C-alpha positions in Angstrom: -144.4 22.1 66.8 -143.0 18.5 66.7 -142.4 16.5 63.6 -144.9 13.9 64.6 -147.7 16.3 65.1 -147.3 17.5 61.5 -146.6 14.1 59.9 -142.8 14.4 58.9 -139.8 12.5 60.1 -137.7 14.0 63.0 -134.7 13.9 60.8 -136.5 16.1 58.1 -137.4 18.7 60.7 -133.8 18.6 62.1 -132.3 19.1 58.7 -134.8 22.1 58.1 -134.0 23.7 61.4 -130.2 23.3 61.0 -130.4 25.1 57.5 -128.9 22.3 55.5 -131.7 22.4 53.1 -134.2 25.0 52.2 -137.6 24.0 51.1 -139.0 25.5 47.9 -142.3 26.5 46.5 -145.5 25.2 48.3 -143.4 23.5 51.0 -141.9 26.9 51.9 -145.2 28.5 51.9 -146.9 26.0 54.1 -143.9 26.3 56.5 -144.4 29.9 56.7 -148.0 29.5 57.6 -147.0 26.7 60.2 -144.7 29.1 61.9 -147.1 32.0 61.9 -150.1 30.0 62.8 -149.3 26.6 64.2 -152.7 26.1 65.8 -154.5 26.5 62.4 -152.2 24.0 60.7 -152.5 21.4 63.6 -156.5 21.9 63.4 -156.4 21.4 59.6 -154.2 18.5 59.8 -156.1 16.6 62.3 -159.7 16.9 61.0 
């Protein structure tokens, strides 16, 4: 899933993938859902 498709900056996605910062709370939960069900997230974001 690309950053543009989910509405975040490429730098934010790069930082997360490299493990420099760990999201907390709701952001962490949403990222888990996005990893498990990317098609559902994309559908919800693009309604």
